[in-house]
C-alpha positions in Angstrom: 19.1 21.7 -11.1 19.4 18.0 -10.5 17.1 18.1 -7.6 14.7 20.2 -9.6 14.9 17.3 -12.4 14.1 14.6 -9.7 11.2 16.6 -8.4 9.7 17.2 -11.8 10.4 13.4 -12.5 8.2 12.6 -9.5 5.4 14.7 -10.8 5.4 13.4 -14.3 5.7 9.8 -13.0 2.5 10.4 -10.8 0.6 11.6 -13.8 1.6 8.6 -15.8 -0.5 6.3 -13.9 -3.6 8.7 -13.6 -3.7 11.0 -16.5 -6.2 8.8 -18.4 -8.5 8.1 -15.5 -8.5 11.8 -14.4 -8.5 13.8 -17.7 -8.6 11.3 -20.5 -11.6 11.1 -23.0 -13.2 8.6 -20.8 -11.9 10.1 -17.6 -13.7 11.8 -14.5 -13.0 15.4 -16.1 -11.9 15.0 -19.6 -9.6 17.9 -20.8 -11.3 17.8 -24.2 -14.6 19.0 -22.6 -12.9 21.8 -21.1 -11.2 22.9 -24.3 -14.2 22.3 -26.1 -16.5 24.5 -23.8 -13.8 27.3 -24.3 -14.0 26.9 -27.9 -17.8 27.0 -28.0 -17.7 30.3 -26.2 -15.5 31.7 -29.2 -12.7 32.7 -26.7 -10.1 32.3 -29.3 -6.6 33.2 -28.2 -8.0 34.3 -24.8 -9.2 30.7 -24.4 -5.5 29.4 -25.1 -4.2 32.0 -22.6 -6.7 31.0 -20.0 -5.8 27.3 -20.4 -2.0 27.3 -21.6 -1.8 23.6 -22.7 -0.3 21.6 -25.7 -3.4 19.7 -25.2 -5.3 22.1 -27.5 -3.4 20.4 -30.2 -5.1 16.9 -29.2 -6.4 15.7 -25.9 -6.8 12.1 -26.5 -5.0 9.3 -24.7 -2.3 9.1 -27.2 -1.6 13.0 -26.8 -1.6 12.6 -22.8 0.9 9.8 -23.1 3.2 11.8 -25.3 3.0 14.9 -23.0 3.5 12.7 -20.0 6.4 10.6 -21.8 8.3 13.7 -23.0 7.9 15.3 -19.6 9.7 12.1 -18.0 12.4 12.2 -20.6 12.9 15.7 -20.2 13.1 15.6 -16.3 15.6 12.6 -16.4 17.9 14.6 -18.8 17.7 17.6 -16.4 18.7 15.3 -13.6 21.6 14.1 -15.6 22.4 17.7 -16.3 22.1 17.5 -20.1 21.1 20.8 -21.7 19.4 21.8 -18.3 17.9 25.2 -19.7 16.2 23.5 -22.5 14.9 20.6 -20.4 13.7 23.0 -17.7 11.6 24.9 -20.4 10.5 21.7 -21.7 9.3 20.3 -18.3 7.7 23.8 -17.7 5.6 23.4 -20.9 4.6 20.1 -20.6 3.7 20.2 -16.8 1.8 23.5 -17.3 -0.1 21.5 -20.2 -1.4 19.0 -17.8 -1.9 21.3 -14.8 -3.8 23.7 -17.1 -6.3 21.5 -18.5 -6.9 19.0 -15.4 -9.3 21.0 -13.7 -10.0 20.2 -10.0 -7.4 17.7 -10.3 -4.5 20.1 -10.2 -5.9 22.9 -8.1 -3.2 22.4 -5.5 -0.8 25.1 -4.3 2.2 22.5 -4.8 1.5 22.6 -8.7 2.0 26.3 -8.5 5.0 26.1 -6.4 6.6 23.7 -8.9 5.6 25.8 -12.0 6.9 28.9 -10.3 10.1 27.2 -9.5 10.4 25.7 -13.1 10.4 29.1 -14.6 12.8 30.7 -12.1 15.1 27.8 -12.7 15.0 28.3 -16.3 16.2 31.8 -15.7 18.7 30.5 -13.5 20.1 27.5 -15.2 23.5 27.6 -17.2 23.5 27.6 -21.0 25.0 24.8 -23.1 24.5 21.2 -23.7 26.7 19.8 -21.1 27.3 22.8 -19.0 28.9 21.1 -15.7 28.9 23.2 -13.0 28.3 26.4 -15.1 32.0 27.8 -15.5 31.0 29.3 -18.9 27.7 30.8 -17.8 28.1 31.5 -13.9 24.6 31.7 -12.2 23.8 35.3 -11.2 22.5 36.7 -8.0 19.2 38.1 -9.0 18.1 34.5 -10.2 19.4 33.0 -6.9 17.5 35.6 -4.8 14.3 34.9 -6.8 14.3 31.1 -6.1 15.3 32.0 -2.5 12.4 34.4 -2.4 9.9 31.8 -3.4 11.2 29.3 -0.7 10.9 32.2 1.6 7.3 33.2 0.7 6.0 29.5 1.0 6.9 29.7 4.6 6.2 33.1 5.4 3.0 33.5 3.7 1.9 30.3 5.4 2.7 31.7 8.7 1.0 34.9 8.1 -2.2 33.2 7.0 -2.0 31.1 10.2 -2.1 34.3 12.5 -4.6 36.1 10.2 -7.2 33.3 10.0 -8.1 33.5 13.6 -8.3 29.8 13.7 -8.5 29.0 17.4 -6.5 25.9 17.1 -3.3 27.8 16.1 -4.2 30.6 18.7 -4.4 27.9 21.5 -1.8 25.9 20.0 -3.8 22.8 19.7 -3.3 22.8 16.1 -1.3 19.7 15.9 -2.9 17.4 18.6 -4.9 15.7 15.6 -3.0 17.0 12.5 -1.5 13.7 11.9 -4.7 11.8 11.4 -6.5 14.6 9.6 -4.5 15.2 6.6 -5.0 13.9 3.2 -2.8 10.9 3.4 -1.6 9.9 6.9 1.7 7.6 7.7 2.3 5.0 10.2 4.8 7.3 11.7 2.1 9.9 11.9 0.0 7.5 13.9 2.7 7.2 16.6 3.5 11.0 16.7 0.0 11.6 17.7 -1.0 8.5 19.7 2.2 8.2 21.7 3.7 11.7 22.2 2.3 13.9 24.9 0.3 17.0 24.3 3.0 19.2 25.5 5.0 18.0 22.5 2.1 19.0 20.2 1.9 22.4 21.8 5.5 22.8 21.4 5.6 21.7 17.6 2.7 24.3 17.0 4.6 27.0 18.6 7.6 26.0 16.8 5.8 26.2 13.3 4.6 29.7 14.1 8.0 30.8 15.1 9.8 29.2 12.3 7.5 30.4 9.5 6.8 34.0 10.8 10.2 34.7 12.3 13.1 32.2 11.9 13.0 32.0 8.1 14.1 35.6 8.0 17.5 34.5 8.8 17.8 33.2 5.2 18.8 36.9 4.2 21.2 37.5 7.0 25.0 36.6 7.8 26.6 33.2 6.8 26.2 31.6 10.1 22.5 32.3 10.4 21.7 31.3 6.7 23.3 28.1 7.1 21.5 27.6 10.5 18.4 28.3 8.4 19.0 25.6 6.1 19.6 22.9 8.6 16.7 23.8 10.7 14.1 24.2 8.1 15.6 20.9 6.4 14.9 19.0 9.5 11.4 20.5 9.8 10.7 19.4 6.2 12.0 15.8 6.9 9.8 15.6 10.0 6.9 16.6 7.8 7.4 14.2 4.9 7.9 11.1 7.3 4.7 11.9 9.2 2.3 12.9 6.2 2.4 12.4 2.3 2.3 16.0 0.8 3.5 14.8 -2.8 6.4 16.4 -3.8 6.0 19.6 -2.1 8.4 19.0 1.0 11.1 17.6 -1.7 10.7 21.0 -3.6 11.2 23.0 -0.5 14.2 20.9 0.4 15.6 21.4 -3.1 15.3 25.2 -3.1 16.8 25.4 0.4 20.1 24.2 -1.1 20.7 27.7 -2.2 21.1 28.7 1.2 24.3 27.0 1.2 27.4 28.3 -0.6 30.6 27.1 -2.2 32.7 27.3 1.1 30.3 24.7 2.7 30.6 22.2 -0.2 34.2 22.7 -0.3 34.4 21.8 3.4 33.0 18.4 2.4 35.6 17.9 -0.5 33.8 19.1 -3.3 35.3 21.5 -5.9 33.5 24.5 -6.7 33.5 26.0 -10.2 35.4 29.3 -10.5 32.7 31.6 -11.9 33.6 33.2 -15.2 37.1 31.6 -15.5 36.3 31.0 -19.1 33.1 32.9 -19.8 33.2 34.7 -23.2 32.3 38.5 -24.0 28.5 38.4 -24.7 27.3 39.1 -28.0 24.5 41.5 -29.0 22.1 38.6 -29.2 23.1 37.5 -25.9 22.9 41.0 -24.4 19.3 41.0 -25.5 18.3 37.8 -24.1 19.9 39.0 -20.9 17.7 42.1 -21.2 14.6 40.0 -21.6 15.5 37.8 -18.8 15.9 40.6 -16.5 12.5 42.0 -17.7 10.8 38.7 -16.9 12.5 38.3 -13.3 11.4 41.9 -12.5 7.9 41.2 -13.6 7.6 38.2 -11.5 9.0 39.7 -8.4 6.6 42.5 -8.7 3.8 40.0 -9.0 4.7 37.9 -6.1 5.1 41.4 -4.1 1.6 42.7 -4.8 -0.1 39.1 -4.4 1.1 39.0 -0.9 -2.0 38.0 1.1 -2.2 41.1 3.4 -1.1 43.6 0.7 -2.9 42.7 -2.2 -6.7 43.6 -0.5 -5.1 47.1 0.1 -3.9 48.1 -3.3 -5.7 49.4 -6.3 -7.0 47.4 -9.0 -4.7 48.7 -11.5 -1.6 47.8 -9.2 -2.5 44.0 -9.5 -3.2 43.9 -13.3 0.7 42.7 -14.0 0.1 39.9 -11.6 -3.3 39.0 -12.8 -2.0 38.7 -16.2 0.3 35.9 -15.4 -2.3 34.2 -13.3 -3.0 31.3 -15.8 0.8 30.5 -16.1 0.8 30.1 -12.3 4.3 31.2 -12.3 3.6 34.1 -9.7 1.5 32.9 -6.9 0.7 33.8 -3.2 0.9 30.7 -0.9 -0.8 30.0 2.6 -0.5 26.2 3.8 -2.8 25.1 6.8 -4.2 28.5 7.3 -7.2 26.5 9.2 -6.6 23.2 10.4 -9.4 20.4 9.9 -11.0 19.1 13.0 -12.2 15.8 11.9 -11.4 13.2 9.2 -14.1 12.2 6.9 -13.7 9.6 4.1 -16.0 9.0 0.9 -16.4 5.5 -0.2 -17.7 4.3 -3.3 -20.0 1.2 -3.3 -21.8 -1.1 -5.8 -24.5 -3.5 -5.7 -26.2 -6.2 -7.7 -29.2 -6.6 -5.8 -29.9 -3.2 -4.3 -29.5 -4.5 -0.6 -25.6 -5.7 -0.3 -23.2 -2.8 -0.9 -19.7 -3.8 -1.9 -17.1 -1.1 -1.6 -14.4 -0.3 -4.3 -11.0 -0.7 -2.6 -8.8 2.5 -2.8 -4.9 2.5 -3.7 -3.7 4.9 -1.2 -6.3 6.8 1.0 -7.4 5.2 4.6 -10.4 2.4 4.0 -9.7 -0.7 5.6 -9.2 -0.1 9.2 -6.3 -2.8 9.6 -4.2 -1.5 6.6 -1.0 0.3 7.7 -1.0 3.9 6.7 1.7 4.1 4.1 4.6 6.4 2.9 3.8 7.4 -0.6 5.4 10.9 -1.2 6.5 12.3 -3.7 4.1 10.2 -5.5 0.8 12.1 -5.7 -2.5 10.1 -6.0 -4.7 13.1 -7.2 -7.9 11.2 -7.1 -7.5 10.1 -3.5 -6.4 13.6 -2.6 -9.2 15.2 -4.2 -11.7 12.8 -2.4 -10.3 14.0 1.0 -11.0 17.7 -0.2 -14.7 16.6 -1.4 -15.4 15.0 2.1 -14.8 18.4 3.6 -17.8 19.7 1.4 -20.8 18.4 -0.4 -21.4 16.7 -3.7 -22.9 19.8 -5.3 -19.4 21.4 -4.9 -17.7 18.3 -6.0 -20.1 17.1 -8.8 -17.2 14.9 -10.4 -18.1 12.4 -7.6 -21.3 11.7 -9.6 -19.2 11.2 -12.7 -17.3 8.5 -10.7 -20.5 6.8 -10.0 -21.5 6.9 -13.7 -18.1 5.3 -14.7 -18.4 2.6 -12.3 -21.7 1.8 -13.8 -20.1 1.6 -17.0 -17.2 -0.3 -16.0 -14.9 2.5 -17.4 -11.4 0.8 -17.4 -9.6 4.0 -17.2 -11.7 5.3 -14.0 -11.5 1.8 -12.4 -7.8 1.6 -12.6 -7.5 4.6 -10.2 -8.9 2.0 -7.7 -7.0 -1.0 -6.1 -9.4 -3.3 -7.7 -12.7 -3.9 -9.2 -15.2 -6.1 -7.2 -17.6 -6.4 -10.0 -15.1 -7.3 -12.7 -17.4 -10.1 -14.1 -20.5 -8.1 -14.0 -21.4 -4.4 -13.5 -23.5 -3.4 -10.5 -27.1 -2.3 -10.9 -26.5 1.0 -8.7 -23.4 2.6 -7.3 -23.3 5.1 -4.4 -20.8 7.2 -2.5 -21.1 7.1 1.4 -19.3 9.1 3.9 -17.4 7.7 7.1 -15.9 9.6 10.2 -12.3 8.2 10.7 -10.0 8.7 13.7 -6.9 6.8 14.9 -7.3 3.9 17.1 -5.8 4.0 20.7 -2.6 2.2 21.2 -4.5 -0.1 23.5 -7.2 -1.1 20.8 -4.5 -1.3 18.1 -2.3 -3.7 20.4 -5.6 -5.8 21.0 -7.3 -5.8 17.6 -4.6 -4.6 15.1 -6.7 -1.9 13.9 -5.0 1.5 13.0 -8.4 3.2 12.6 -12.0 3.4 14.1 -14.7 4.6 11.9 -18.5 5.4 11.9 -20.8 5.4 8.9 -22.5 8.8 8.7 -24.6 8.0 5.5 -24.9 8.9 1.8 -22.5 11.5 0.5 -24.1 11.8 -3.1 -27.1 10.7 -4.7 -27.3 6.9 -5.8 -27.0 6.4 -9.6 -28.6 3.2 -11.1 -28.5 1.2 -14.4 -31.5 -0.1 -16.1 -31.2 -3.5 -18.0 -31.0 -1.7 -21.2 -27.8 0.3 -20.0 -29.5 3.8 -19.2 -28.3 5.3 -16.1 -30.5 7.4 -13.9 -30.4 9.3 -10.5 -32.3 7.3 -8.0 -34.4 9.3 -5.8 -34.2 9.1 -1.9 -36.7 7.1 -0.1 -40.4 8.5 -0.4 -39.2 11.1 -3.1 -40.6 11.1 -6.5 -38.8 9.4 -9.4 -36.0 11.5 -11.0 -35.2 9.5 -14.1 
């Protein structure tokens, strides 16, 4: 429970610095636009279910600040083991409120993992204001199993989709050769892992990943020695990942869930006292029995939903069998997972630029993602810079799929402070540019010899425009600038 509190705190902390620029009234994808569209469609209660969020009450900057602030407080109290069941419910509702209304900026599997783990932890946590180790409300086996079941599914389903995708990189064990440079936010440790370790190592880690995800994680359900071995092997696996890549709180969440593979005997061997389950538990009353029955119903519903949503099973089931799972869809508490089914073969980076004369273009510097070839790739996780992350996904598609890129260009021309805060600095702080554009680069790690000679961590090549140029007239009107030789598109 304390680990879940720390993970939730890191997630809310990340939102605190970005929420206005991402989904505030002057943000890239304002939450109020989504909610207004649902209201205009006369969806009523269905709209509220499709977007389960407290932001229906208010979606201005003050409301966003209250949601994030309350989330930070609730997660901190959860970490301190103060009223854990109530704090988990608060974290779940508050985080869902942000994730449901953030559109593209909360479309990650990690958000679903946290929401599922949050609800299951709420059903698992002890009652009481200061419950200690839960002597008066000992944890039940079903609650523990469902949390381990989520942990298992994240691994196993990710392994299955790697095999099912037909990606030749996994088939030929070359998936790890450029993995470290092609992820959303590489680290300096990842640079050395890719550039200094032999190909045989990369083939070995690719094979080890497939074996761990498809075979070894089953030992979590076997005897004690294998279960403990499963904890230590997967924990080492996750630590290796979080050192060589920035996958936000994902690795920390998996590490937190894996604690449930350990047992009282293990902790007692370290000198820590284990609570005696039920040593002072009272006979449950009628209301408590009703609550327990409701908890079992919810647990059974979630287990069924996660079972039928298994990637290889869902396409083979009749539609009616999927209805209970689809009903939970908007809550994101029963998910199917599949990480790195297909590995990216190259790294592309979108860069925003502005100009005052139409000839000289100046880049807007990013806070986290690769840009300056001489900057050291940092370690940021569990912090999640969602703007930088989404630009990595956008670079793999085109601007029509990620039309919010044009919204960023418009915000730069308007000197929108909330959006500009997502950048490291504003090179046009004294006067806005007359035009803004998004270009795309190809990036790759520099060789060790080149890095030693020049100090550059990256090489890059400009590929051209990613999205249309937006220009601003003297009266402030913003228009789409046509490509050379094309008719005007004002």
